[in-house]
C-alpha positions as CSV (number, residue, x, y, z in Angstrom):
1,M,-38.1,-26.7,-156.3
2,R,-36.1,-27.7,-153.2
3,V,-34.3,-24.2,-151.8
4,T,-31.5,-24.7,-148.9
5,G,-30.0,-21.9,-146.8
6,V,-26.6,-22.9,-144.9
7,S,-24.6,-20.9,-142.2
8,P,-21.2,-20.8,-141.8
9,E,-20.1,-22.4,-138.5
10,S,-20.2,-20.9,-135.5
11,G,-16.3,-20.3,-134.2
12,W,-16.0,-22.4,-130.9
13,T,-19.2,-24.5,-131.5
14,G,-18.7,-25.7,-134.8
15,L,-22.0,-25.8,-135.2
16,T,-23.7,-25.4,-138.9
17,V,-27.3,-24.8,-139.1
18,R,-29.0,-26.1,-142.7
19,T,-32.8,-24.5,-143.5
20,A,-34.5,-26.5,-146.5
21,L,-37.7,-25.5,-148.2
22,T,-39.9,-28.1,-149.7
23,N,-41.4,-25.3,-152.4
24,P,-40.6,-22.0,-151.4
25,S,-43.0,-20.3,-153.2
26,T,-46.5,-20.2,-151.8
27,L,-49.5,-18.0,-150.6
28,P,-51.0,-16.2,-147.6
29,G,-52.7,-18.3,-145.3
30,L,-50.3,-21.3,-146.3
31,R,-48.2,-23.3,-144.5
32,L,-44.7,-23.0,-145.6
33,P,-43.1,-26.7,-145.3
34,G,-39.5,-27.5,-144.4
35,R,-37.3,-28.4,-142.1
36,V,-34.0,-27.6,-140.2
37,T,-30.7,-29.7,-139.7
38,V,-28.3,-28.4,-137.1
39,T,-25.6,-30.5,-137.1
40,A,-22.6,-30.2,-133.7
41,G,-19.0,-30.2,-133.8
42,R,-16.3,-31.7,-131.7
43,V,-18.3,-30.1,-128.7
44,D,-21.6,-30.3,-127.1
45,V,-23.9,-27.9,-127.7
46,P,-26.6,-26.4,-125.4
47,V,-29.4,-24.7,-127.7
48,L,-31.6,-22.4,-126.0
49,H,-34.4,-22.5,-128.7
50,V,-35.2,-23.1,-132.3
51,R,-37.0,-20.4,-134.1
52,L,-38.3,-19.1,-137.4
53,G,-39.2,-15.5,-138.3
54,L,-40.1,-13.4,-142.2
55,V,-37.9,-11.4,-142.9
56,T,-38.1,-8.3,-145.5
57,T,-36.7,-4.9,-146.2
58,A,-38.9,-1.8,-145.4
59,E,-39.6,1.9,-145.0
60,P,-39.9,3.3,-141.6
61,D,-43.3,5.9,-141.2
62,D,-40.7,8.5,-141.8
63,P,-40.5,8.8,-145.2
64,S,-36.7,10.8,-144.8
65,A,-35.6,7.9,-143.1
66,P,-33.2,4.9,-144.1
67,R,-35.3,1.4,-145.3
68,R,-34.4,-1.3,-143.0
69,L,-34.2,-5.1,-142.5
70,V,-37.8,-5.6,-140.5
71,Q,-38.4,-9.5,-138.7
72,F,-42.5,-8.9,-138.8
73,H,-43.8,-12.8,-138.4
74,E,-42.1,-15.5,-136.3
75,A,-43.1,-19.3,-134.6
76,S,-41.1,-21.1,-132.2
77,L,-39.9,-24.5,-133.2
78,T,-38.6,-26.2,-130.3
79,G,-37.4,-25.3,-126.8
80,A,-34.1,-25.7,-124.7
81,F,-32.3,-29.1,-125.6
82,V,-28.6,-30.3,-125.9
83,L,-26.7,-31.4,-129.2
84,R,-24.3,-33.6,-128.7
85,A,-20.4,-33.6,-130.4
86,G,-20.6,-34.7,-133.6
87,R,-24.6,-35.4,-133.3
88,G,-27.4,-33.7,-136.0
89,R,-31.0,-33.1,-135.4
90,T,-33.3,-32.2,-138.2
91,I,-36.4,-30.7,-137.1
92,P,-39.2,-30.6,-140.0
93,F,-42.1,-27.7,-139.9
94,Q,-45.0,-26.2,-141.2
95,F,-44.6,-22.3,-141.3
96,P,-47.9,-20.5,-140.9
97,M,-47.8,-18.0,-143.4
98,P,-49.5,-14.8,-141.9
99,W,-52.8,-13.7,-144.5
100,E,-51.3,-10.1,-145.1
101,T,-48.2,-11.7,-145.8
102,P,-46.9,-9.0,-148.4
103,V,-47.1,-10.3,-152.2
104,T,-43.4,-10.7,-154.0
105,T,-44.3,-12.2,-156.9
106,V,-47.0,-11.7,-159.4
107,G,-47.2,-13.5,-162.6
108,G,-44.4,-15.6,-162.1
109,V,-42.3,-12.1,-161.9
110,P,-40.9,-10.5,-158.5
111,L,-42.3,-7.8,-157.9
112,L,-40.4,-4.7,-158.7
113,S,-37.4,-4.5,-155.7
114,L,-39.4,-6.3,-152.5
115,R,-37.6,-9.3,-151.3
116,M,-38.7,-12.1,-148.6
117,G,-37.2,-14.3,-146.4
118,L,-37.5,-17.4,-144.1
119,R,-34.6,-16.8,-141.2
120,T,-33.6,-19.3,-139.3
121,E,-32.9,-18.5,-135.2
122,V,-30.7,-21.1,-133.8
123,A,-29.5,-19.4,-130.2
124,I,-26.5,-21.2,-128.6
125,E,-26.3,-18.5,-125.7
126,A,-28.6,-15.5,-124.6
127,R,-26.3,-13.1,-127.4
128,L,-25.7,-15.4,-129.6
129,D,-28.1,-16.1,-132.5
130,Q,-26.7,-18.7,-135.5
131,G,-29.1,-18.4,-138.3
132,A,-29.5,-19.1,-142.0
133,M,-31.7,-17.5,-144.2
134,V,-33.9,-18.9,-147.8
135,P,-35.7,-17.1,-149.8
136,V,-39.5,-16.9,-150.0
137,F,-42.0,-16.0,-152.7
138,V,-45.1,-14.8,-152.0
139,H,-47.7,-15.2,-154.8
140,P,-51.6,-12.9,-154.6
141,L,-54.2,-14.6,-153.5
142,P,-57.1,-15.1,-156.1
143,T,-58.8,-11.9,-155.0
144,Q,-55.7,-9.8,-155.2
145,A,-54.9,-11.5,-158.4
146,H,-58.2,-10.1,-159.8
147,V,-57.8,-7.4,-158.5
148,L,-54.0,-6.5,-160.3
149,A,-54.9,-7.9,-163.2
150,A,-58.1,-5.7,-163.3
151,L,-56.1,-2.7,-163.3
152,D,-54.0,-3.6,-165.9
153,T,-56.7,-4.4,-167.8
154,L,-58.2,-0.9,-166.9
155,G,-54.9,0.9,-168.1
156,F,-53.1,1.5,-164.8
157,S,-49.4,1.2,-165.0
158,M,-47.4,-0.1,-161.7
159,R,-44.4,2.8,-161.0
160,Q,-43.5,1.2,-157.6
161,A,-43.9,-1.5,-154.9
162,G,-42.5,-0.9,-151.4
163,L,-43.5,-2.1,-147.5
164,V,-43.8,0.6,-145.2
165,D,-43.1,-0.2,-141.1
166,A,-46.2,0.7,-139.6
167,R,-49.9,0.1,-139.1
168,L,-53.0,1.7,-141.2
169,P,-55.1,3.3,-138.4
170,G,-58.2,2.3,-137.7
171,V,-57.8,-0.9,-139.7
172,E,-57.5,-4.2,-138.6
173,Q,-54.0,-5.6,-138.9
174,A,-52.2,-8.9,-137.3
175,L,-49.1,-7.8,-138.8
176,P,-47.1,-4.5,-137.8
177,L,-46.3,-3.3,-140.9
178,H,-48.4,-3.2,-144.9
179,Q,-47.7,-2.8,-148.4
180,R,-48.5,-0.1,-151.2
181,I,-48.4,-0.7,-154.0
182,G,-48.4,2.4,-156.3
183,Y,-49.5,3.1,-160.3
184,W,-49.7,6.3,-162.7
185,V,-53.8,6.7,-163.5
186,A,-54.9,5.3,-166.9
187,P,-55.9,7.6,-169.3
188,L,-59.4,7.0,-168.8
189,Y,-59.6,8.6,-165.1
190,A,-56.8,11.3,-165.7
191,G,-57.5,14.8,-164.0
192,P,-59.1,14.4,-161.1
193,I,-55.8,12.0,-160.0
194,T,-52.5,11.5,-161.0
195,E,-51.4,8.9,-159.1
196,L,-53.0,5.7,-157.5
197,E,-51.8,3.7,-154.3
198,L,-53.4,0.1,-153.9
199,I,-53.3,-1.6,-150.2
200,F,-54.3,-4.6,-149.4
201,V,-55.2,-6.4,-146.1
202,A,-56.5,-9.9,-146.0
203,N,-57.6,-12.3,-143.5
204,E,-59.3,-15.8,-144.0
205,A,-62.4,-14.6,-145.0
206,G,-62.0,-11.7,-147.5
207,L,-59.8,-8.7,-149.0
208,E,-60.0,-5.0,-147.6
209,V,-58.7,-2.8,-150.4
210,I,-57.6,0.7,-150.0
211,L,-57.3,3.2,-152.7
212,W,-55.1,5.9,-151.6
213,L,-55.5,8.6,-154.4
214,D,-53.2,11.6,-154.9
215,R,-53.1,14.4,-157.3
216,R,-49.7,15.6,-157.2
217,L,-50.6,18.8,-159.6
218,A,-52.2,21.9,-157.4
219,L,-56.1,21.2,-156.7
220,A,-57.1,24.9,-155.8
221,G,-53.3,25.6,-154.8
222,V,-52.7,22.3,-152.7
223,T,-51.9,18.9,-153.2
224,H,-54.7,16.7,-152.0
225,Q,-55.1,12.9,-151.2
226,S,-58.1,10.7,-150.2
227,I,-58.7,7.3,-149.3
228,S,-61.2,4.6,-149.8
229,R,-61.7,1.4,-148.7
230,F,-63.8,-1.4,-150.2
231,R,-64.6,-5.3,-149.1
232,V,-65.0,-7.9,-150.7
233,W,-65.0,-12.2,-149.8
234,H,-62.8,-15.1,-151.1
235,V,-66.1,-17.0,-151.5
236,G,-67.3,-16.6,-154.8
237,A,-64.6,-14.6,-156.6
238,D,-64.0,-16.4,-159.8
239,R,-67.5,-15.6,-160.8
240,R,-67.2,-11.8,-160.0
241,D,-66.8,-9.7,-163.3
242,W,-64.0,-7.7,-161.7
243,V,-63.1,-5.1,-164.1
244,S,-66.4,-3.4,-163.5
245,T,-66.1,-3.9,-160.0
246,V,-62.8,-2.2,-159.9
247,D,-63.7,0.2,-162.4
248,G,-66.8,1.0,-159.8
249,W,-64.8,1.2,-157.0
250,L,-62.5,3.7,-158.9
251,R,-65.4,5.9,-159.4
252,Q,-66.8,6.0,-156.5
253,A,-63.3,6.9,-154.9
254,I,-62.2,9.7,-157.7
255,N,-65.7,11.0,-157.7
256,R,-65.7,11.9,-153.7
257,H,-61.8,12.6,-154.3
258,A,-63.1,15.3,-157.0
259,A,-66.4,17.1,-155.1
260,V,-64.1,17.9,-152.3
261,A,-62.3,20.3,-154.9
262,A,-65.5,21.1,-157.1
263,H,-64.1,24.4,-157.6
264,S,-61.5,22.7,-159.8
265,D,-61.6,22.1,-163.5
266,W,-60.6,19.0,-163.3
267,S,-63.1,18.4,-160.4
268,A,-66.2,16.4,-162.8
269,T,-67.1,13.7,-162.4
270,I,-66.3,10.9,-164.8
271,T,-69.2,9.8,-166.8
272,E,-67.9,7.8,-169.6
273,S,-67.8,4.2,-168.9
274,A,-65.3,1.7,-169.4
275,H,-67.1,-1.9,-168.3
276,V,-70.6,-1.9,-166.8
277,S,-71.7,-5.3,-165.7
278,R,-73.1,-5.2,-161.7
279,P,-72.5,-2.6,-158.8
280,P,-69.2,-3.0,-156.6
281,D,-69.3,-4.1,-153.2
282,D,-71.0,-1.1,-150.9
283,P,-67.4,1.3,-149.4
284,V,-66.8,0.7,-145.8
285,P,-68.9,4.0,-144.4
286,P,-66.9,7.1,-143.5
287,G,-65.5,8.2,-140.2
288,F,-64.1,4.6,-139.9
289,G,-60.2,4.4,-139.9
290,L,-58.5,6.1,-142.5
291,G,-61.1,8.2,-143.7
292,G,-63.8,6.2,-146.0
293,T,-64.1,9.4,-147.9
294,A,-62.3,12.2,-149.9
295,G,-61.4,14.6,-146.9
296,G,-63.0,12.6,-144.5
297,A,-61.4,12.3,-141.1
298,G,-57.9,10.2,-141.0
299,V,-54.9,10.0,-142.6
300,G,-54.5,11.7,-146.1
301,G,-57.9,13.4,-145.8
302,G,-58.5,15.9,-143.0
303,G,-59.3,19.5,-143.6
304,G,-60.4,18.4,-147.9
305,D,-57.0,19.6,-148.8
306,G,-54.7,16.8,-147.8
307,T,-52.7,18.6,-144.9
């Protein structure tokens, strides 16, 4: 499937920009093939540069502020050149998709309200950009798809998905934003938590899975949040028992979360097993970045009460 975006003609130059993707569906870490065609009108057009950028709508770090359009990754195609009147120039490209690119499509279905586009920027003057936009559909990496499928199997219900225009403290990231996928908790794990947020941070070697647990109802009179981090490699992903792995991650994270509020009636550890085959990968040790353990230092964990 080929997707093409065409800009309106520039008022004084008559320049048009056409961006075509060979296939708009891609994965993090791949290259997105396509071409940009620029065509001049009746006058010569001095072009300063041609660039491509990934654009999406994200929430700022301040939850009270409105969502805004963010360009979070870009690549340069050309430097300066002059496009002669009535002539065109085609510029092929292989746009590199970052490993941390947010997922917008799962199982061939758009992920709730998430949208992403590839924007072409043709700078004619310092203050004038002539752009064309085409949609891009980012599918999950195999490791990400396995985690999402395991959560579905274990009974978690997706309730929202969004992007936050901020970095995660203490987490090595290449992009200035991150994706959060929110779930209502599965019945087997209910009690210590009512909601789960899932964050992926991928690179070429593996995937870091961040589980952000929340108890919306009062634990000892306050709402409590905690965060746990786990790592898994891409190699061997198809040979792993993912339901057992994700179940093990959840149990470690929930039991740590509950231990901070041990005086609560809902804070007992989970003893019933949904699926057991092999132990999960070890979590990131406490004290690294986001906290690693319930009530630890970092976002949502300090002081043991989520405040």
